[in-house]
C-alpha positions as CSV (number, residue, x, y, z in Angstrom):
1,M,1.5,-55.0,-62.4
2,I,2.2,-59.1,-62.1
3,K,1.6,-58.6,-58.1
4,E,-1.7,-57.1,-58.8
5,R,-2.8,-59.8,-61.6
6,I,-1.6,-62.8,-59.3
7,W,-3.8,-61.2,-56.5
8,E,-6.7,-60.9,-58.8
9,S,-6.3,-64.2,-60.0
10,W,-6.1,-65.6,-56.4
11,R,-9.3,-64.2,-56.0
12,R,-11.3,-65.4,-58.9
13,L,-10.7,-69.2,-56.8
14,P,-13.9,-70.7,-55.5
15,H,-13.6,-69.9,-51.7
16,P,-13.5,-73.5,-50.9
17,I,-10.2,-74.0,-53.2
18,R,-8.7,-70.7,-51.8
19,W,-9.7,-72.0,-47.9
20,V,-8.0,-75.4,-48.6
21,T,-5.1,-74.1,-49.8
22,V,-4.4,-71.5,-47.2
23,A,-5.4,-73.8,-44.8
24,C,-2.3,-76.6,-46.3
25,V,0.2,-74.0,-46.8
26,G,-0.1,-72.2,-43.4
27,G,-0.9,-75.0,-41.4
28,T,2.4,-77.0,-42.7
29,L,4.4,-73.8,-42.2
30,V,2.9,-73.4,-38.3
31,I,3.6,-76.8,-37.8
32,A,7.1,-76.9,-39.0
33,G,8.1,-73.9,-37.2
34,V,6.6,-75.7,-34.1
35,V,8.9,-78.8,-34.6
36,F,11.8,-76.5,-35.1
37,M,11.5,-74.9,-31.7
38,V,12.5,-77.9,-30.7
39,L,14.9,-78.9,-33.5
40,P,17.5,-76.5,-34.7
41,G,15.8,-74.5,-37.4
42,P,13.7,-71.0,-38.0
43,G,11.0,-71.7,-35.9
44,I,9.7,-68.8,-34.4
45,P,9.8,-66.9,-38.2
46,L,7.8,-70.0,-40.0
47,I,5.3,-69.9,-37.2
48,I,4.4,-66.1,-38.1
49,I,4.6,-66.9,-41.8
50,G,2.3,-69.4,-41.6
51,L,0.1,-66.9,-39.1
52,A,0.3,-64.5,-41.6
53,I,-0.5,-66.8,-44.4
54,L,-3.8,-68.1,-42.4
55,A,-4.7,-64.9,-41.5
56,T,-5.8,-64.1,-45.4
57,E,-8.9,-66.7,-44.6
58,F,-9.1,-66.8,-41.0
59,A,-10.4,-64.4,-38.4
60,W,-8.7,-66.4,-35.8
61,A,-5.3,-66.2,-36.9
62,E,-5.5,-62.5,-37.7
63,R,-6.3,-62.0,-34.0
64,T,-3.7,-64.2,-33.0
65,L,-1.3,-62.9,-35.3
66,S,-2.1,-59.0,-34.5
67,Q,-1.3,-60.7,-30.7
68,V,2.1,-61.6,-31.6
69,K,2.7,-58.3,-33.2
70,V,1.9,-56.1,-29.9
71,R,3.5,-58.7,-27.6
72,S,6.8,-58.9,-30.0
73,S,6.7,-54.9,-30.1
74,A,6.6,-54.5,-26.2
75,M,9.3,-57.3,-26.2
76,A,11.3,-55.0,-28.2
77,T,10.9,-52.3,-26.3
78,K,11.8,-53.8,-23.2
79,A,15.0,-55.3,-24.7
80,K,15.9,-51.7,-26.0
81,G,15.8,-50.3,-22.7
82,K,18.0,-52.6,-20.9
83,L,20.3,-52.6,-23.7
84,G,20.3,-48.8,-23.0
85,R,21.6,-48.8,-19.5
86,K,24.8,-49.3,-18.9
87,K,26.1,-51.8,-16.3
88,T,27.9,-50.0,-13.6
89,A,31.4,-51.8,-12.5
90,P,31.2,-53.0,-8.7
91,P,33.8,-51.0,-6.6
92,T,36.7,-52.7,-6.3
93,Q,38.4,-52.9,-3.0
94,P,41.7,-51.6,-2.3
95,D,44.9,-53.8,-1.3
């Protein structure tokens, strides 16, 4: 109920105001994420959240976010495959 009311209010704003707001908030989060890739902090989650916010108004951000989703899914599948394999112990030599 509240979520729908907020969404309606957001959509009633003039397009330039929505565009500037999304660009500022999303851009700030992406830049902060890039900075936190070097400094200690949550770099990758901030970049993804920033892209998700930017994707609400910009087509390029939506395409980039979908590519990130596809690549992260492939990486997760690959990591699960590597974790599922058991390493065999090297043969021991008799003394």
